[in-house]
C-alpha positions in Angstrom: -5.6 -10.9 21.7 -9.3 -11.6 22.2 -10.8 -14.7 23.7 -11.8 -16.0 20.3 -8.3 -15.7 18.9 -6.7 -17.2 22.0 -9.1 -20.2 21.8 -8.5 -20.8 18.0 -6.5 -23.7 16.7 -3.0 -22.9 15.5 -2.8 -22.9 11.7 0.3 -25.1 11.8 -2.0 -28.2 11.9 -2.9 -27.4 8.3 0.7 -27.9 7.2 0.8 -31.6 6.5 3.8 -31.8 4.1 7.2 -32.8 5.5 9.0 -30.7 2.8 8.0 -27.6 0.9 6.5 -28.1 -2.6 8.7 -26.9 -5.5 8.4 -23.4 -6.6 6.3 -22.9 -9.8 8.3 -22.0 -12.9 8.8 -18.3 -13.6 6.9 -18.7 -16.9 3.8 -19.5 -14.9 3.6 -15.9 -13.8 4.0 -14.4 -17.3 0.2 -14.1 -17.9 -0.2 -12.3 -14.6 2.7 -10.0 -15.2 1.3 -9.2 -18.7 -2.1 -8.4 -17.3 -0.7 -6.2 -14.5 1.5 -4.4 -17.0 -1.5 -3.7 -19.3 -3.5 -2.5 -16.3 -0.8 -0.1 -15.2 -0.2 1.2 -18.7 -3.9 2.0 -19.1 -4.0 3.7 -15.7 -1.1 5.8 -16.6 -2.6 6.7 -20.0 -5.9 7.6 -18.4 -4.2 9.7 -15.8 -2.0 11.6 -18.4 -5.1 12.2 -20.6 -7.0 13.7 -17.6 -4.0 15.9 -16.8 -3.7 17.1 -20.4 -7.3 18.0 -20.3 -6.8 20.0 -17.1 -9.0 17.7 -15.1 -6.5 17.2 -12.2 -7.8 17.3 -8.7 -5.8 17.3 -5.5 -6.4 14.2 -3.4 -7.5 14.6 0.1 -4.8 14.2 2.7 -4.8 10.8 4.5 -4.7 10.3 8.3 -0.9 10.2 8.4 -0.5 13.4 6.4 -3.1 15.2 8.6 -1.3 14.0 11.7 2.0 15.4 10.4 0.4 18.7 9.7 -1.0 18.9 13.2 2.3 17.9 14.7 4.1 20.6 12.6 1.6 23.3 13.7 2.1 22.3 17.4 5.9 22.3 17.2 5.8 25.7 15.5 3.4 27.0 18.2 5.9 25.7 20.9 8.7 27.7 19.3 10.5 25.3 17.1 11.7 27.3 14.1 11.0 26.3 10.5 13.6 24.0 9.0 14.4 22.2 12.3 13.7 18.5 12.7 
């Protein structure tokens, strides 16, 4: 850790209650769940419409995927046959 982090106060000083507060009722989350469900439904609809129109692009591989591809190439170059771990 850096000097700033090591010199910082512990966040435990902010916990002033002696017991945890009660959990909110599940019904309190219903508006959030409904909003999230609507957003996901719209994202799916939009994605399916783009696919139906033939406007599908292949996403660029992320760093992990690129690393796996490089490792695979190196292992094959070193003689590990295809299909081996």
